DOTISE-774992 format. One line per 4 residues: number of its first residue (from 1); for each residue x, y, z of C-alpha. Coordinates in nm, 2 decimals. Each point is the difference from the previous one (the first is absolute). Layout:
REM residues N
NUM = X Y Z ~ ...;
END
This chain:
REM residues 499
1 = -3.48 4.79 0.08 ~ 0.07 -0.09 0.37 ~ 0.31 -0.17 0.11 ~ -0.14 -0.35 0.02;
5 = -0.13 0.03 -0.39 ~ 0.34 0.12 -0.08 ~ 0.18 -0.29 0.18 ~ -0.23 -0.24 -0.17;
9 = 0.08 0.11 -0.37 ~ 0.35 0.00 0.10 ~ -0.03 -0.37 0.12 ~ -0.19 -0.09 -0.32;
13 = 0.28 0.18 -0.21 ~ 0.26 -0.17 0.19 ~ -0.15 -0.35 -0.02 ~ -0.08 0.05 -0.37;
17 = 0.36 0.04 -0.07 ~ 0.10 -0.31 0.17 ~ -0.26 -0.22 -0.12 ~ 0.04 0.16 -0.34;
21 = 0.40 -0.13 0.02 ~ -0.13 -0.35 0.11 ~ -0.23 -0.05 -0.29 ~ 0.25 0.13 -0.24;
25 = 0.28 -0.22 0.12 ~ -0.22 -0.32 0.08 ~ 0.00 -0.27 -0.25 ~ -0.32 -0.11 -0.14;
29 = -0.23 0.28 0.11 ~ -0.34 -0.08 -0.14 ~ -0.20 0.29 0.17 ~ -0.30 -0.23 0.02;
33 = -0.02 -0.02 0.38 ~ 0.05 -0.40 -0.03 ~ 0.29 -0.15 0.18 ~ 0.28 -0.14 -0.21;
37 = 0.29 -0.23 0.12 ~ 0.28 0.17 0.08 ~ 0.30 0.01 -0.25 ~ 0.34 -0.13 0.07;
41 = 0.26 0.25 -0.10 ~ 0.38 -0.01 0.04 ~ 0.16 0.14 0.30 ~ 0.20 0.32 -0.03;
45 = 0.21 -0.03 0.30 ~ 0.17 -0.29 0.18 ~ 0.23 0.01 0.30 ~ 0.24 -0.32 0.09;
49 = 0.23 -0.06 0.29 ~ 0.30 -0.22 -0.01 ~ 0.15 -0.12 0.36 ~ 0.38 0.06 0.08;
53 = 0.14 -0.31 -0.20 ~ 0.29 -0.12 0.25 ~ 0.25 0.08 0.24 ~ 0.25 -0.26 -0.14;
57 = 0.33 0.14 -0.13 ~ -0.02 -0.25 -0.29 ~ -0.36 0.08 -0.09 ~ -0.07 0.08 -0.37;
61 = -0.33 0.15 -0.08 ~ -0.18 0.06 -0.31 ~ -0.35 0.20 -0.06 ~ -0.21 -0.07 -0.30;
65 = -0.27 0.22 -0.10 ~ -0.26 -0.08 -0.27 ~ -0.35 0.15 -0.11 ~ -0.20 -0.20 -0.27;
69 = -0.15 0.18 -0.28 ~ -0.34 0.06 0.05 ~ -0.25 0.11 -0.29 ~ -0.12 0.34 -0.01;
73 = 0.26 0.15 0.23 ~ 0.23 0.23 -0.16 ~ 0.15 0.35 0.09 ~ 0.26 0.09 0.23;
77 = 0.08 -0.13 0.34 ~ 0.32 -0.14 0.22 ~ 0.10 -0.27 0.23 ~ 0.32 0.00 0.22;
81 = 0.14 -0.18 0.32 ~ 0.17 0.24 0.24 ~ 0.14 -0.04 0.35 ~ -0.28 0.08 0.26;
85 = 0.22 0.27 0.16 ~ 0.01 0.16 -0.32 ~ -0.40 0.02 -0.08 ~ -0.09 0.37 0.06;
89 = -0.33 0.09 0.14 ~ -0.13 0.08 -0.35 ~ 0.15 -0.32 -0.15 ~ 0.21 0.17 -0.22;
93 = 0.28 -0.23 0.09 ~ 0.23 0.25 0.19 ~ 0.09 0.00 0.35 ~ -0.14 0.29 0.17;
97 = 0.29 0.28 0.07 ~ 0.22 -0.22 -0.21 ~ 0.21 0.12 -0.31 ~ 0.05 -0.22 -0.27;
101 = -0.25 -0.30 0.02 ~ 0.12 -0.34 -0.05 ~ -0.07 -0.18 -0.31 ~ -0.28 -0.26 0.02;
105 = 0.10 -0.36 0.04 ~ -0.21 -0.07 -0.30 ~ -0.20 0.20 -0.24 ~ -0.19 -0.17 -0.30;
109 = 0.01 0.17 -0.33 ~ -0.33 -0.17 -0.14 ~ -0.27 -0.23 0.10 ~ 0.06 -0.36 -0.14;
113 = 0.36 -0.02 0.06 ~ 0.16 -0.07 0.31 ~ 0.25 0.22 0.17 ~ 0.26 -0.12 0.26;
117 = 0.22 0.14 0.24 ~ 0.24 -0.18 0.28 ~ 0.19 0.09 0.31 ~ 0.22 -0.20 0.25;
121 = 0.13 -0.01 0.36 ~ -0.17 0.07 0.33 ~ -0.11 0.35 -0.07 ~ -0.27 0.00 -0.25;
125 = -0.31 0.16 0.11 ~ -0.34 -0.05 -0.01 ~ -0.17 0.13 -0.30 ~ -0.32 0.22 -0.09;
129 = -0.12 -0.06 -0.34 ~ -0.27 0.25 -0.19 ~ -0.17 -0.06 -0.34 ~ -0.23 0.22 -0.17;
133 = -0.16 0.04 -0.34 ~ 0.07 -0.29 -0.24 ~ 0.23 -0.15 0.23 ~ -0.25 -0.05 0.30;
137 = -0.24 -0.29 -0.12 ~ 0.14 -0.34 0.11 ~ 0.33 0.15 0.12 ~ 0.21 -0.27 0.16;
141 = 0.36 0.01 0.16 ~ 0.20 -0.32 0.09 ~ 0.29 0.02 0.26 ~ 0.25 -0.31 0.00;
145 = 0.26 -0.05 0.21 ~ 0.30 -0.26 -0.02 ~ 0.20 -0.07 0.31 ~ 0.28 -0.25 -0.01;
149 = 0.06 -0.06 0.34 ~ -0.13 0.06 0.36 ~ -0.34 -0.02 0.16 ~ -0.26 0.03 -0.25;
153 = 0.24 -0.08 -0.29 ~ -0.15 -0.09 -0.31 ~ -0.25 0.18 -0.25 ~ -0.24 0.22 0.17;
157 = -0.30 0.20 -0.22 ~ -0.30 0.20 0.07 ~ -0.23 0.19 -0.23 ~ -0.01 0.36 0.14;
161 = -0.35 0.08 0.17 ~ -0.23 0.25 -0.01 ~ -0.03 0.22 0.33 ~ -0.30 -0.14 0.23;
165 = -0.12 0.02 0.36 ~ -0.02 -0.39 0.10 ~ 0.20 -0.32 -0.08 ~ 0.00 -0.35 0.09;
169 = 0.34 -0.21 0.02 ~ -0.07 -0.37 0.08 ~ 0.32 -0.19 -0.01 ~ 0.24 0.23 0.20;
173 = 0.22 -0.14 0.27 ~ 0.20 0.08 0.30 ~ 0.17 -0.35 0.03 ~ 0.37 0.00 0.09;
177 = 0.09 -0.06 -0.35 ~ -0.20 0.28 -0.13 ~ 0.07 0.38 -0.02 ~ -0.33 0.16 -0.13;
181 = -0.07 0.36 -0.06 ~ -0.31 0.18 -0.11 ~ 0.10 0.27 -0.21 ~ -0.25 0.34 0.02;
185 = 0.03 0.27 -0.28 ~ -0.17 0.33 0.00 ~ -0.04 0.19 -0.31 ~ -0.18 0.28 0.14;
189 = 0.08 0.34 0.15 ~ -0.14 -0.06 0.34 ~ 0.14 -0.26 0.25 ~ -0.22 -0.31 0.01;
193 = -0.10 -0.20 0.33 ~ 0.01 -0.37 -0.03 ~ -0.11 -0.29 0.23 ~ 0.15 -0.34 -0.02;
197 = -0.17 -0.32 0.13 ~ 0.16 -0.33 0.03 ~ -0.21 -0.32 0.01 ~ 0.17 -0.36 0.09;
201 = -0.13 -0.34 0.04 ~ -0.13 0.12 0.34 ~ -0.16 0.34 -0.07 ~ 0.10 0.34 0.02;
205 = 0.37 0.07 0.09 ~ 0.00 0.30 0.26 ~ 0.27 0.27 -0.09 ~ 0.01 0.35 0.15;
209 = 0.20 0.14 -0.31 ~ -0.21 -0.12 -0.28 ~ -0.29 0.25 0.03 ~ 0.04 0.38 -0.13;
213 = 0.33 -0.06 -0.20 ~ 0.05 0.33 -0.18 ~ 0.15 -0.03 -0.36 ~ 0.14 0.37 -0.10;
217 = -0.13 0.18 -0.34 ~ 0.20 -0.14 -0.29 ~ 0.18 -0.26 0.20 ~ 0.01 -0.38 0.06;
221 = 0.03 -0.20 0.34 ~ 0.12 -0.36 0.03 ~ -0.15 -0.14 0.30 ~ 0.16 -0.32 0.14;
225 = -0.27 -0.25 0.10 ~ 0.23 -0.15 0.27 ~ -0.01 0.35 0.19 ~ -0.41 -0.02 0.01;
229 = -0.05 -0.37 0.11 ~ 0.12 -0.18 0.31 ~ 0.06 -0.38 -0.04 ~ 0.10 -0.12 -0.34;
233 = -0.28 -0.09 -0.23 ~ 0.04 -0.24 -0.28 ~ -0.31 0.13 -0.20 ~ -0.14 0.36 0.04;
237 = -0.27 0.20 -0.14 ~ 0.08 0.39 -0.05 ~ -0.26 0.24 -0.01 ~ 0.10 0.36 -0.11;
241 = -0.28 0.26 0.07 ~ 0.04 0.37 -0.07 ~ -0.15 0.24 0.24 ~ 0.06 0.31 -0.21;
245 = 0.15 0.05 -0.35 ~ 0.10 -0.31 -0.22 ~ 0.32 -0.22 -0.06 ~ 0.14 -0.28 -0.21;
249 = 0.07 -0.30 0.22 ~ 0.20 -0.34 -0.09 ~ 0.17 -0.25 0.23 ~ 0.36 -0.10 -0.10;
253 = 0.06 -0.34 0.14 ~ 0.37 -0.11 0.07 ~ 0.09 -0.36 0.11 ~ 0.34 -0.10 0.08;
257 = -0.03 -0.34 -0.15 ~ -0.25 0.00 -0.30 ~ 0.05 0.37 -0.14 ~ -0.28 0.25 -0.02;
261 = -0.24 0.21 -0.20 ~ -0.27 0.26 0.02 ~ -0.34 -0.09 0.15 ~ -0.26 0.19 -0.18;
265 = -0.32 0.12 0.17 ~ -0.28 -0.28 -0.04 ~ -0.33 0.10 -0.16 ~ -0.29 0.11 0.23;
269 = -0.13 -0.27 0.24 ~ -0.23 -0.25 -0.22 ~ -0.20 -0.32 0.05 ~ 0.19 -0.15 -0.32;
273 = 0.35 0.08 -0.07 ~ 0.24 -0.10 -0.27 ~ 0.41 -0.02 0.01 ~ 0.12 -0.05 -0.35;
277 = 0.31 -0.14 -0.14 ~ 0.16 -0.23 0.24 ~ 0.32 -0.12 -0.20 ~ 0.01 -0.35 -0.10;
281 = 0.31 -0.07 0.17 ~ -0.10 0.14 0.34 ~ 0.16 -0.22 0.27 ~ -0.19 0.16 0.29;
285 = -0.34 0.21 0.00 ~ -0.14 0.15 0.32 ~ -0.34 0.13 0.01 ~ -0.06 0.29 0.27;
289 = -0.37 0.11 0.05 ~ -0.17 0.26 0.23 ~ -0.37 0.06 0.09 ~ 0.00 0.39 0.09;
293 = -0.40 -0.03 0.11 ~ -0.17 -0.16 0.31 ~ -0.07 -0.34 -0.14 ~ 0.21 -0.27 -0.08;
297 = 0.05 -0.12 -0.38 ~ 0.01 -0.37 -0.11 ~ 0.14 0.00 -0.35 ~ 0.03 -0.27 -0.27;
301 = 0.37 0.00 -0.15 ~ 0.04 -0.10 -0.37 ~ 0.26 0.01 -0.26 ~ -0.08 0.11 -0.37;
305 = 0.25 -0.20 -0.18 ~ 0.05 -0.03 -0.39 ~ -0.24 -0.30 0.00 ~ -0.27 0.12 0.23;
309 = -0.08 0.07 0.37 ~ 0.13 -0.24 0.27 ~ 0.01 0.00 0.39 ~ 0.35 -0.03 0.12;
313 = 0.00 -0.33 0.23 ~ 0.00 0.09 0.36 ~ -0.07 0.37 -0.04 ~ -0.38 -0.02 -0.12;
317 = -0.10 0.29 0.24 ~ 0.14 0.24 0.24 ~ -0.17 0.14 0.28 ~ 0.08 0.37 0.08;
321 = -0.11 0.14 0.35 ~ -0.14 0.35 0.01 ~ 0.29 0.27 0.06 ~ 0.28 -0.26 -0.03;
325 = 0.25 -0.11 -0.23 ~ -0.02 -0.36 -0.16 ~ 0.24 -0.18 -0.21 ~ 0.05 -0.34 -0.20;
329 = 0.32 -0.16 -0.14 ~ -0.11 -0.13 -0.34 ~ 0.35 -0.14 -0.09 ~ 0.06 -0.05 -0.37;
333 = -0.35 0.03 -0.09 ~ 0.04 0.07 -0.34 ~ 0.19 -0.35 -0.08 ~ 0.18 0.14 -0.32;
337 = -0.28 0.20 -0.15 ~ -0.14 0.37 0.02 ~ -0.27 0.08 0.24 ~ -0.20 0.24 0.19;
341 = -0.16 -0.03 0.31 ~ -0.36 0.09 0.05 ~ -0.18 0.03 0.34 ~ -0.36 -0.02 0.04;
345 = -0.26 -0.01 0.29 ~ -0.11 -0.35 0.10 ~ -0.33 0.16 0.13 ~ -0.05 0.33 0.12;
349 = 0.18 0.28 -0.19 ~ 0.25 0.17 0.23 ~ 0.24 0.26 -0.15 ~ 0.39 -0.06 0.06;
353 = 0.31 0.08 -0.14 ~ 0.28 -0.25 -0.12 ~ 0.38 -0.02 -0.15 ~ 0.23 -0.29 -0.11;
357 = 0.35 -0.01 0.10 ~ 0.18 -0.21 -0.26 ~ 0.35 -0.12 -0.01 ~ 0.18 -0.17 -0.30;
361 = 0.34 -0.20 0.02 ~ 0.14 -0.21 0.30 ~ 0.26 0.04 0.26 ~ 0.23 0.29 0.00;
365 = -0.14 0.09 -0.39 ~ -0.36 0.09 0.14 ~ -0.18 0.33 -0.10 ~ -0.33 0.13 0.12;
369 = -0.28 0.21 -0.17 ~ -0.34 0.10 0.11 ~ -0.35 -0.03 -0.17 ~ -0.26 0.21 0.17;
373 = -0.39 -0.06 -0.09 ~ -0.06 0.22 -0.27 ~ -0.32 0.17 -0.22 ~ -0.07 -0.11 -0.34;
377 = 0.15 0.13 -0.31 ~ -0.29 0.20 -0.09 ~ 0.00 0.19 -0.30 ~ 0.38 0.02 -0.02;
381 = 0.32 -0.08 0.18 ~ 0.37 0.09 -0.06 ~ 0.32 -0.13 0.13 ~ 0.36 0.15 -0.09;
385 = 0.34 -0.12 0.00 ~ -0.02 -0.33 -0.21 ~ 0.28 -0.16 -0.15 ~ 0.02 -0.25 -0.31;
389 = 0.09 -0.29 0.21 ~ -0.06 0.09 0.37 ~ -0.40 0.08 0.01 ~ -0.27 -0.24 0.06;
393 = -0.36 0.11 -0.04 ~ -0.26 -0.20 0.21 ~ -0.38 0.01 -0.07 ~ -0.28 -0.15 0.17;
397 = -0.37 -0.03 -0.07 ~ -0.14 -0.13 0.35 ~ -0.36 0.00 -0.14 ~ -0.12 0.02 -0.35;
401 = 0.27 -0.03 -0.28 ~ 0.11 0.31 -0.14 ~ 0.20 0.12 -0.29 ~ 0.27 0.29 0.03;
405 = 0.23 0.19 -0.22 ~ 0.35 0.06 0.11 ~ 0.21 0.28 -0.16 ~ 0.35 0.01 0.02;
409 = 0.12 0.39 -0.04 ~ 0.27 0.11 -0.18 ~ 0.34 -0.01 0.19 ~ 0.18 0.28 0.21;
413 = 0.28 -0.01 -0.25 ~ -0.19 -0.10 -0.30 ~ -0.24 -0.28 -0.19 ~ -0.37 0.00 -0.11;
417 = -0.30 -0.09 0.21 ~ -0.16 -0.34 -0.04 ~ -0.34 -0.15 0.11 ~ -0.13 -0.35 0.05;
421 = -0.30 -0.15 0.11 ~ -0.05 -0.30 0.24 ~ -0.29 -0.18 0.13 ~ -0.02 -0.10 0.37;
425 = -0.25 -0.30 0.10 ~ -0.20 0.04 0.29 ~ 0.16 -0.11 0.34 ~ 0.36 0.02 -0.14;
429 = 0.33 0.18 0.00 ~ 0.24 0.03 -0.28 ~ 0.33 0.13 -0.05 ~ -0.06 0.14 -0.34;
433 = 0.29 0.05 -0.28 ~ -0.03 0.36 0.04 ~ 0.12 0.20 -0.31 ~ 0.32 0.16 -0.03;
437 = 0.04 0.33 -0.21 ~ 0.16 -0.06 -0.34 ~ 0.36 0.16 0.00 ~ 0.02 0.04 0.38;
441 = 0.23 0.22 0.15 ~ 0.00 0.06 0.38 ~ -0.31 -0.11 0.20 ~ -0.38 0.01 -0.10;
445 = -0.31 0.02 0.17 ~ -0.30 -0.26 -0.03 ~ -0.38 0.13 0.00 ~ -0.26 -0.26 0.08;
449 = -0.35 0.08 -0.14 ~ -0.31 -0.23 0.06 ~ -0.19 -0.06 -0.34 ~ -0.28 -0.22 0.13;
453 = -0.12 -0.25 0.26 ~ 0.03 0.01 0.37 ~ 0.23 0.20 0.23 ~ 0.37 -0.08 -0.03;
457 = 0.28 0.06 0.25 ~ 0.39 0.04 -0.12 ~ 0.36 0.00 0.16 ~ 0.34 0.06 -0.16;
461 = 0.31 -0.17 0.13 ~ 0.34 0.16 -0.07 ~ 0.30 -0.25 0.06 ~ 0.39 0.06 0.00;
465 = 0.24 -0.26 0.13 ~ 0.29 0.16 0.19 ~ 0.28 -0.25 0.13 ~ -0.23 -0.31 -0.01;
469 = -0.29 0.17 0.20 ~ -0.31 0.01 -0.23 ~ -0.11 0.35 0.06 ~ -0.36 0.09 -0.07;
473 = -0.26 0.26 0.07 ~ -0.38 0.00 -0.07 ~ -0.25 0.29 -0.06 ~ -0.36 -0.05 -0.03;
477 = -0.20 0.17 -0.32 ~ -0.32 0.15 0.17 ~ -0.20 0.27 -0.21 ~ 0.22 0.30 -0.08;
481 = -0.27 0.26 0.06 ~ 0.06 0.20 -0.29 ~ -0.36 0.10 -0.05 ~ -0.23 0.18 0.25;
485 = -0.39 0.00 -0.04 ~ -0.13 0.33 -0.06 ~ -0.38 0.04 0.03 ~ -0.21 0.21 -0.23;
489 = -0.13 0.32 0.14 ~ -0.24 0.28 -0.07 ~ -0.10 0.33 0.12 ~ -0.31 0.01 0.21;
493 = -0.06 0.34 0.14 ~ -0.33 -0.10 0.15 ~ 0.18 -0.12 0.32 ~ 0.05 0.38 0.08;
497 = -0.38 0.05 0.02 ~ -0.09 -0.26 0.22 ~ -0.06 0.07 0.36;
END
């Protein structure tokens, strides 16, 4: 045989081995040549990043890890949270060249039961979390910090996030009372290069230091926004773009008068947006929106209340100029009832990003939290670190009505899981009486699963009063991305014979 024939035989043999593996391991292979719907299977590996919690000497931080029980998932696996600097190149959890590796901050023992860890003081590092096998599908980690005094005092909370390459943060600020940092955490073995664009009410803020920021491997960088901007800006939109690599990103917003919280990334730009779970006792609600394209956006502003959808008087619409950040003070828009803000186009659909800054309390007893626009719950969403008395779950169905199942997990220290089903009328928001595990000890997780009806959106508020200040923090519940689409595959060696 000549060299060409031998090469073709080798190629056919190699491809046969590869396609044979795909066929044997692909779900639902029919062998009929007819396309079938891709199966959704549980993910096998999940990565989460938690930002450095605080630089305050009196900060107390807790971490709570939880993986819901998923039918059909068994076998081994593990999940752990470790200092970013302790993560080795092979993900084994030990720093290269180091001797004895540090103990993980949190290391769950089984799905369905939360695992908790804590730290205090200003030296707590950013954390990298890795989950595999039965711990990966739907894995969530909550970082909650209490700071008794100083700028940003109160309750600060965030869901640790998956690494990505782009993030939008409407609602940041460089006002005189604010100290905002964007935290960038790199979980990988190579340095990441990041650009940060800032947009104020007049458009792009020019900066000579916001481009080409290097985040070293297994490291975290807090970037003070005041160093990137010129004149103070009350309302900013921060756009984080990763040139190479990937990072986790979150904005820590600290206010000298009204406390502070984490501002999580908003969902991707869209024409219609939902910001769920405005507290019923909110004393001030501020809407911040940004249109990233070349077209102005005109938006209808509606509030989904417990009794139906209403239009806030004096704030019926919002005009957002292209490339500029717009804002509107909605005051005490909820007027003693739970609510969710819904933005939709008045005419032409133009993608926007948006978030709410929410204040509770009055005078010296004020505290702040943020509600960025979020994706719907999807198949399932989970939030950890709930307590028997300090948690409020808000669910909204902005379109058609829906039925959802809410499950309270076992407690981190003991207890039995409990589930309840709730019906949410279309166009409303309900603070549902979420179940609490029987015999609860410690904290627990809440999992929301739509049963029927239209899309639902949800958020959870944690509250804790310290020295008369109503500390609180709000986390959204988007789909937990616990499953991945796996297409059907068959071997087709005829492609090698085509010229």
